VOTIMI-866784 format. One record per residue (C-alpha): x, y, z. Coordinates in steps of 0.001 Angstrom, whole numbers, padded with zeros to 6 digits. Example, Ala and Ser with C-alpha at 12.3 -4.5 7.8 and 13.67 -1.06 7.14 Angstrom:
2
<<012300, -004500, 007800>>
<<013670, -001060, 007140>>
//
This chain:
405
<<024739, -065851, 046043>>
<<027680, -063176, 045324>>
<<026547, -063151, 041815>>
<<023083, -062728, 042236>>
<<023981, -060010, 044129>>
<<026295, -058074, 041892>>
<<023504, -058909, 039327>>
<<021120, -056807, 041672>>
<<022997, -054351, 042770>>
<<023243, -053497, 038642>>
<<019584, -053414, 038378>>
<<018905, -051126, 041178>>
<<021736, -048581, 040036>>
<<020062, -048620, 036605>>
<<016582, -048363, 038655>>
<<018340, -045222, 040980>>
<<019462, -043779, 037650>>
<<016863, -044154, 036120>>
<<014342, -042772, 038853>>
<<016895, -039656, 039145>>
<<016280, -038805, 035693>>
<<012836, -039031, 035587>>
<<012728, -036478, 038480>>
<<014899, -034066, 036397>>
<<012431, -033893, 033890>>
<<009296, -033733, 036300>>
<<011397, -030931, 038419>>
<<011657, -028563, 035150>>
<<008048, -028932, 033769>>
<<005278, -027821, 035297>>
<<002328, -029747, 033642>>
<<002117, -033961, 032674>>
<<001062, -033530, 028682>>
<<-001807, -036335, 028214>>
<<-004065, -037572, 025698>>
<<-006307, -034922, 027088>>
<<-003638, -032070, 026725>>
<<-003687, -032922, 023181>>
<<-007413, -032998, 022730>>
<<-007836, -029749, 024207>>
<<-005060, -027951, 022046>>
<<-006710, -030070, 018646>>
<<-009956, -028441, 020220>>
<<-007868, -025049, 019897>>
<<-006858, -025381, 016701>>
<<-010473, -025828, 015521>>
<<-011312, -023231, 017249>>
<<-008560, -020968, 015297>>
<<-009812, -022175, 012327>>
<<-013497, -021392, 012495>>
<<-012396, -017694, 013858>>
<<-010153, -017529, 010645>>
<<-012856, -018292, 008429>>
<<-014845, -016268, 009738>>
<<-012888, -013005, 009725>>
<<-013867, -011511, 006675>>
<<-017294, -011509, 007339>>
<<-016761, -009136, 010011>>
<<-015597, -006364, 007691>>
<<-018453, -004024, 006699>>
<<-019899, -004306, 003014>>
<<-018918, -000966, 001699>>
<<-020921, -002133, -001911>>
<<-024309, -002466, 000447>>
<<-023188, 000642, 002087>>
<<-023191, 002602, -000656>>
<<-026558, 000886, -002357>>
<<-028709, 002003, 001112>>
<<-027087, 005407, 001072>>
<<-027599, 005983, -002886>>
<<-031851, 005526, -001287>>
<<-031504, 008003, 001046>>
<<-029673, 010795, -001418>>
<<-032907, 012725, -002672>>
<<-033135, 013995, 001086>>
<<-029630, 015235, 002046>>
<<-030645, 015544, 006184>>
<<-031776, 011498, 005982>>
<<-028312, 011073, 003569>>
<<-026327, 012585, 006191>>
<<-027919, 010763, 009311>>
<<-027528, 007697, 007883>>
<<-023862, 008078, 006328>>
<<-022853, 008738, 010219>>
<<-024923, 006201, 011543>>
<<-022415, 003795, 009298>>
<<-019465, 005191, 009793>>
<<-020095, 005046, 013708>>
<<-020901, 001209, 013739>>
<<-017645, 000598, 011734>>
<<-015675, 002682, 013761>>
<<-016946, 000766, 016770>>
<<-015825, -002550, 014350>>
<<-012670, -001306, 014234>>
<<-012618, -000803, 017842>>
<<-013508, -004666, 018523>>
<<-010763, -005484, 015446>>
<<-007998, -003684, 017405>>
<<-009340, -005137, 020824>>
<<-009270, -008687, 019190>>
<<-005823, -007908, 017833>>
<<-004606, -007158, 021496>>
<<-005935, -010643, 022711>>
<<-004451, -012348, 019614>>
<<-000890, -010743, 020203>>
<<-001101, -011835, 023537>>
<<-002218, -016034, 022927>>
<<000633, -015928, 020716>>
<<003166, -014953, 023328>>
<<001584, -017779, 025730>>
<<001538, -020336, 022887>>
<<005538, -019441, 022021>>
<<006084, -020025, 026040>>
<<004316, -023160, 026287>>
<<006278, -024672, 022561>>
<<009432, -023821, 024489>>
<<008577, -025623, 028013>>
<<007692, -028547, 025746>>
<<010738, -028486, 023564>>
<<012565, -028495, 026782>>
<<010716, -031408, 027810>>
<<011033, -033182, 025241>>
<<014774, -032537, 025135>>
<<015335, -033882, 028643>>
<<013073, -036963, 028163>>
<<015027, -037704, 025015>>
<<017874, -037249, 026805>>
<<017169, -039527, 029991>>
<<015901, -042347, 027469>>
<<019290, -041927, 026273>>
<<021354, -042814, 029242>>
<<018458, -045541, 029862>>
<<019410, -047576, 027211>>
<<023300, -046661, 027639>>
<<022773, -048344, 031403>>
<<021023, -051258, 030121>>
<<023614, -051684, 027882>>
<<026441, -051356, 029636>>
<<025690, -053353, 032433>>
<<024324, -056339, 030000>>
<<021317, -056163, 032016>>
<<019325, -058826, 029779>>
<<021787, -061301, 029793>>
<<022226, -061299, 033760>>
<<018220, -061226, 033945>>
<<018287, -064640, 032263>>
<<020781, -065879, 034326>>
<<019284, -065243, 037743>>
<<016433, -066434, 036662>>
<<018174, -069972, 035874>>
<<020026, -069440, 039483>>
<<016386, -069031, 041408>>
<<016467, -070570, 044552>>
<<012650, -070404, 044902>>
<<009136, -069804, 043114>>
<<009051, -066782, 045212>>
<<012197, -065177, 044504>>
<<011260, -066182, 040812>>
<<008165, -064244, 041327>>
<<010027, -060951, 043078>>
<<012508, -060990, 040493>>
<<009726, -061114, 037859>>
<<008218, -058155, 039762>>
<<011068, -056161, 039617>>
<<011807, -056291, 035940>>
<<007943, -055776, 034945>>
<<007627, -052198, 037231>>
<<010914, -051259, 034729>>
<<009485, -052519, 031775>>
<<006001, -050661, 032987>>
<<008041, -047829, 033504>>
<<010368, -047499, 030311>>
<<006774, -047937, 028395>>
<<005511, -045021, 030528>>
<<008590, -042794, 030084>>
<<008186, -043727, 026054>>
<<004610, -042683, 025933>>
<<005111, -039570, 027645>>
<<007621, -038419, 025102>>
<<005641, -039239, 022310>>
<<002492, -037386, 023520>>
<<005075, -034359, 024210>>
<<006554, -034570, 020211>>
<<002741, -034810, 019412>>
<<001887, -031785, 021348>>
<<005141, -029535, 019810>>
<<003710, -030271, 016521>>
<<000054, -029043, 017715>>
<<001706, -026018, 019357>>
<<003601, -025325, 016307>>
<<000312, -025418, 014078>>
<<-001749, -023199, 016328>>
<<001161, -020770, 016473>>
<<001307, -020352, 012649>>
<<-002870, -020245, 012963>>
<<-002615, -017470, 015400>>
<<-000015, -015415, 013359>>
<<-002191, -015724, 010362>>
<<-005215, -014775, 012088>>
<<-003522, -011881, 013654>>
<<-002336, -010736, 009955>>
<<-005547, -010816, 008633>>
<<-007398, -009211, 011539>>
<<-004392, -006210, 010979>>
<<-005877, -006217, 007517>>
<<-009779, -006213, 008424>>
<<-008540, -002828, 010207>>
<<-006717, -001365, 007271>>
<<-009604, -001894, 005200>>
<<-012292, -001219, 007304>>
<<-010060, 002643, 007609>>
<<-009488, 002770, 004613>>
<<-013916, 002494, 004157>>
<<-014753, 004395, 006756>>
<<-012473, 007541, 004869>>
<<-013842, 006491, 001836>>
<<-017615, 007217, 003229>>
<<-016449, 010221, 005113>>
<<-014860, 011576, 001276>>
<<-018198, 010351, -000066>>
<<-020352, 012388, 002401>>
<<-017952, 015590, 002045>>
<<-018121, 015472, -001898>>
<<-022147, 015026, -001413>>
<<-022413, 018257, 000817>>
<<-020411, 019923, -001608>>
<<-022276, 018968, -004870>>
<<-025160, 019579, -003265>>
<<-024928, 023113, -002266>>
<<-023218, 024400, -004849>>
<<-025263, 023268, -007669>>
<<-027127, 026345, -008917>>
<<-030620, 024646, -009588>>
<<-030299, 023535, -005977>>
<<-029279, 026757, -004841>>
<<-032601, 028359, -003392>>
<<-033544, 025167, -002025>>
<<-030397, 024229, -000113>>
<<-030164, 027737, 001469>>
<<-033802, 027137, 003042>>
<<-033038, 023646, 004153>>
<<-030021, 025403, 005657>>
<<-031916, 027971, 007509>>
<<-034335, 025709, 008716>>
<<-031549, 023238, 009919>>
<<-030137, 025980, 012069>>
<<-033535, 026856, 013175>>
<<-033896, 022986, 014203>>
<<-030569, 023350, 016028>>
<<-031565, 026420, 017671>>
<<-034666, 025171, 018871>>
<<-033103, 022013, 020154>>
<<-030684, 023787, 022203>>
<<-033453, 025937, 023790>>
<<-035888, 023069, 024347>>
<<-032887, 021408, 026350>>
<<-032252, 025043, 028023>>
<<-035728, 025359, 029155>>
<<-035649, 021998, 030654>>
<<-032860, 022613, 032781>>
<<-034622, 026115, 033677>>
<<-037392, 024302, 034990>>
<<-035781, 021287, 036581>>
<<-033830, 024104, 038586>>
<<-037187, 025668, 039394>>
<<-038454, 022422, 040548>>
<<-036214, 022032, 042836>>
<<-035111, 025384, 043862>>
<<-031487, 024805, 043552>>
<<-029238, 027423, 040381>>
<<-026058, 027251, 040465>>
<<-024466, 030713, 039491>>
<<-021331, 031070, 037307>>
<<-018639, 032263, 039119>>
<<-017147, 034050, 036259>>
<<-013545, 032030, 035502>>
<<-012050, 031837, 032722>>
<<-012807, 028785, 030521>>
<<-010044, 026523, 029278>>
<<-009611, 026229, 025821>>
<<-011698, 023196, 024821>>
<<-009415, 021287, 022684>>
<<-005975, 019381, 023359>>
<<-004539, 021211, 019815>>
<<-005779, 022818, 017459>>
<<-004710, 024062, 013791>>
<<-006494, 026952, 013187>>
<<-009690, 028770, 013354>>
<<-011695, 027583, 009802>>
<<-014780, 029940, 010590>>
<<-015148, 032393, 013599>>
<<-018135, 033898, 015239>>
<<-020135, 036121, 013621>>
<<-021811, 037066, 010492>>
<<-020141, 035688, 007322>>
<<-020388, 034768, 003575>>
<<-021316, 031239, 003542>>
<<-018115, 029495, 001955>>
<<-020148, 027497, -000640>>
<<-023941, 029174, -000169>>
<<-022765, 032343, -001101>>
<<-025607, 033868, 001606>>
<<-024815, 036159, 004308>>
<<-025706, 033909, 007303>>
<<-024974, 034139, 010833>>
<<-021983, 031319, 012254>>
<<-022938, 031070, 015840>>
<<-019953, 029618, 017620>>
<<-015829, 029015, 016564>>
<<-014819, 026568, 013960>>
<<-011324, 024680, 015756>>
<<-009608, 022926, 012277>>
<<-008044, 019602, 014076>>
<<-007347, 016328, 013287>>
<<-009832, 013372, 013835>>
<<-010074, 011990, 017258>>
<<-008382, 015367, 018920>>
<<-009475, 015228, 022413>>
<<-012394, 017763, 023177>>
<<-012181, 019623, 026183>>
<<-015209, 021078, 028779>>
<<-014532, 024302, 028709>>
<<-015761, 024956, 032641>>
<<-017260, 023345, 035367>>
<<-020706, 022349, 035045>>
<<-023690, 019470, 034465>>
<<-023519, 017424, 030764>>
<<-027502, 018158, 029624>>
<<-026736, 016558, 026481>>
<<-025030, 013864, 024998>>
<<-026698, 012800, 021747>>
<<-026454, 013092, 018062>>
<<-028832, 015617, 015126>>
<<-028491, 015421, 011448>>
<<-027248, 018994, 011731>>
<<-025115, 018993, 014749>>
<<-023546, 015014, 014185>>
<<-022591, 013794, 017852>>
<<-022884, 016742, 020060>>
<<-022201, 017601, 024012>>
<<-023806, 020546, 025880>>
<<-023118, 021673, 029298>>
<<-025452, 023808, 031884>>
<<-022467, 026202, 033903>>
<<-024848, 027684, 035945>>
<<-026525, 031314, 035953>>
<<-027719, 030876, 032395>>
<<-024673, 029666, 030851>>
<<-023971, 026841, 028164>>
<<-021340, 025376, 025992>>
<<-022063, 023594, 022763>>
<<-019391, 021621, 021231>>
<<-020493, 019716, 017505>>
<<-019675, 017342, 015199>>
<<-017654, 015072, 017369>>
<<-016808, 011639, 016239>>
<<-016761, 009607, 019449>>
<<-018957, 010471, 022599>>
<<-016916, 010297, 025731>>
<<-019426, 011829, 028341>>
<<-023632, 010806, 028766>>
<<-026473, 013184, 029859>>
<<-025933, 014079, 033771>>
<<-022358, 013551, 034263>>
<<-020681, 016331, 036452>>
<<-017812, 017880, 034569>>
<<-014662, 019682, 035544>>
<<-012883, 022362, 033291>>
<<-010500, 020726, 031216>>
<<-012131, 017070, 030967>>
<<-012441, 015145, 028073>>
<<-016015, 014983, 026678>>
<<-015669, 013901, 023276>>
<<-013224, 013332, 019924>>
<<-012759, 015829, 017260>>
<<-015026, 014416, 014361>>
<<-017136, 015516, 010978>>
<<-020109, 014086, 011847>>
<<-023346, 015690, 011133>>
<<-023509, 018813, 008322>>
<<-019703, 019168, 007733>>
<<-017637, 018732, 005165>>
<<-014131, 018212, 007522>>
<<-012567, 017608, 010970>>
<<-013402, 020467, 013034>>
<<-014881, 021552, 016704>>
<<-017994, 023708, 016073>>
<<-017963, 025453, 019421>>
<<-020510, 027673, 020688>>
<<-021449, 029421, 023875>>
<<-025104, 031151, 024818>>
<<-025711, 033422, 027606>>
<<-029758, 033557, 028943>>
<<-031270, 031840, 025404>>
<<-029189, 033644, 022995>>
<<-025501, 033088, 021585>>
<<-022719, 035261, 022598>>
<<-018638, 034941, 021447>>
<<-016541, 032462, 022905>>
<<-013839, 034561, 023050>>
<<-015358, 036466, 025083>>
<<-015178, 033261, 027912>>
<<-011789, 031755, 026257>>
<<-008801, 032070, 028313>>
<<-005525, 030573, 025831>>
//
C-alpha cells in the first residue's frame, strides 16, 4: 500500500506540473490554433495570390490610350477632352493604388504580430512538452504504472487507474496536436507575409508606372498643342479655333451668371459683395506667367485679350477661394479644363481654371481661403498653372484690383 501511495503521488505530481505548464501557455496566447484557423489562413494566402496575379491588370494600357487618342488628333478640342479624361481616370487609379498600399502596409503589420505571437506560443509549447518528458523519465512512471496494475486489489481500482492514465495520454496527444498545428500556422504566416510584401512592392511599382504614364500623356498633350499652333499651315485655322474656344468659354460663364441672377430674382435675395480684399488664390506660386490685359499670344503671334492672370505653380498646389461665396460651377470644359466659378454677390464672380482636381461642388458655400481645387494643366493648357479671372457685372476686370498679398 505504501508503494502504491508513493507511485500515485508521483503521478499526481507529474499531472500537476503538466497542467501548470499548460495554464502558462494559455495565459500568454489569446487564441487557440485549430484546423479552422489553418483553413482560414490558407484561404487568405489563396486570395493574396489572386490579388498579386491581378495587380498588373490594374495598370493603364498606355499603348491603347495613345491609339484611341490618335483618332482624335484631327480635332484639337476632342483630343484635349479625351486626353484629360484619360489622365483623370489614371490619377484616380493612382489614388486607389495608394489606398491599397496603406491597407497592405497595415496588413503586413498585423501578420508580423500574428507570426511573433505564434512563434512565442510554439516555443512555450515545446518547453512544456520537454518538461513533461523529463518528469516521466525521472519518475520512471511506465515501470511504476505496471507495478500498480500488478498489485491492484480490485478490478474497480484497476479501471480507475486506467482511466487516469488514459487522461494523461489524451492530454499529451492534445498538446502534441496543438504544437503541430501551431508550427503549421507559423509556416503559413511566413508564406502570407512574403506574399503581402511582394504585393506591396508590386503596388508601389504600379504607382510609379502609372505616374510616369500620366506625365508622358501630359507631355504629349503639351507638344501636340504647341505643334498644332506653331504649324504655319495651321496658324490661321488655329487662330480661328482659339478665338472660337474663348468665345465658347465666355458664353458658358455668361450663361452661368445669367442663371444665377435669374435665380436670385426669383427668391428676391441678392447677396452683395462687401468690398473686402481677396485672399491670394494659391497656397504658393512661382511667378506670374501671363498677366491680365492685351498681349501678343506666345505661339499664335496675334494680339489677344488675356482675361485673367496666370500663376505658374506645381501640380497639386492648393487653390483657395479668393472670397466668401457660393460655388455656381465645378465642372470641365475643353478650353478651361477643370474649373470652379464662385458667386460673391453684387455681380462679382471669380473663376479658377485648368485644375488637376476639383474639391468642391455646385451649390457649396465657401469661405475666403477654403481649398477648392488643385493646380493642373487640364483643358487648353501647356503647363501647370492657375488661370484666375474676375468678372464684375458681366465683364472681365483686373484681378489685381481685388487681390491682397
